[in-house]
C-alpha positions as CSV (number, residue, x, y, z in Angstrom):
1,M,-11.7,-2.5,-5.1
2,V,-8.2,-3.2,-6.0
3,N,-7.1,-6.3,-8.3
4,C,-3.7,-7.0,-7.7
5,A,-3.3,-8.9,-10.8
6,A,-4.2,-6.1,-13.2
7,L,-1.1,-3.9,-11.4
8,A,2.5,-4.6,-12.5
9,E,4.7,-5.7,-9.8
10,E,7.0,-2.8,-9.6
11,L,3.6,-0.3,-8.9
12,I,1.4,-2.5,-6.7
13,A,3.3,-1.8,-3.2
14,S,3.2,2.8,-4.6
15,E,-0.4,2.2,-5.3
16,L,-1.3,0.0,-1.7
17,F,1.0,2.1,0.7
18,G,1.6,5.5,-1.1
19,H,5.2,7.0,-1.6
20,E,7.1,10.0,-0.7
21,K,8.6,12.7,-3.0
22,G,11.9,11.1,-4.0
23,A,11.2,7.1,-3.1
24,F,11.5,6.5,-6.8
25,T,13.2,8.1,-9.8
26,A,9.4,9.3,-11.0
27,A,8.1,9.9,-7.4
28,H,7.7,14.0,-7.9
29,Q,5.1,14.7,-4.6
30,R,4.0,12.8,-2.3
31,K,0.8,10.3,-3.3
32,Q,-1.6,8.8,-0.9
33,G,-2.1,4.8,-1.5
34,K,-5.4,3.6,-1.6
35,L,-4.8,1.8,1.1
36,E,-4.8,5.5,3.6
37,L,-7.5,6.7,1.1
38,A,-9.7,4.1,2.6
39,N,-9.0,5.1,6.0
40,G,-12.1,4.3,7.7
41,G,-13.4,2.1,5.5
42,T,-12.8,-1.3,3.2
43,V,-11.1,-2.4,1.1
44,F,-11.2,-5.5,-1.2
45,L,-7.9,-6.8,-2.2
46,D,-8.3,-8.9,-5.4
47,E,-6.2,-12.3,-6.8
48,I,-3.8,-11.5,-3.9
49,G,-2.4,-15.0,-4.6
50,E,-0.5,-13.2,-7.3
51,M,1.2,-10.5,-5.6
52,Q,4.4,-11.4,-4.6
53,P,4.9,-13.1,-0.8
54,L,7.3,-10.1,1.0
55,L,4.6,-7.8,-0.3
56,R,1.9,-10.3,1.0
57,T,3.8,-10.0,4.6
58,K,3.5,-6.5,4.9
59,L,-0.4,-6.2,4.4
60,L,-0.3,-9.1,7.3
61,G,1.8,-6.9,9.4
62,L,-0.9,-4.0,8.4
63,C,-3.5,-6.6,9.7
64,K,-2.2,-6.9,12.7
65,S,-1.1,-3.5,13.9
66,T,-3.2,-0.7,11.6
67,R,-0.1,1.3,10.8
68,L,1.3,1.7,7.7
69,N,5.2,3.8,5.7
70,G,4.2,5.2,3.1
71,W,7.2,3.5,0.1
72,G,10.7,5.3,1.5
73,G,8.4,7.3,4.3
74,T,10.1,7.1,7.8
75,S,6.9,8.3,9.6
76,T,4.3,6.4,10.6
77,I,0.3,6.6,9.3
78,E,-2.8,5.0,11.6
79,V,-5.2,3.3,9.6
80,D,-8.3,1.8,10.4
81,I,-9.5,-0.1,7.4
82,R,-11.2,-3.7,7.3
C-alpha cells in the first residue's frame, strides 16, 4: 500500500516509478520503484486524488500499456500489476 498523501510531491514519482543514477542531484544509484517491485502482484494507491494531475495521467497510461520508464531512464520496463 502506498499512501500518496503522505509522500512529498517531489518524491512520489521516484517512489512509484523508480529512478536512474544521475536522474537528480541525490540519485547516486538506480532505485526500483514500488510499481516495479510489485510486478506480478497488486498495488493499492491510497489518497490518489492528492497526487498532481500529471502524475495521475502517467499512472493511467501505465494501466493501459503495462510499460513504465524510471525517472531519468530511457529503457522500458514491462510490469504485470493490478
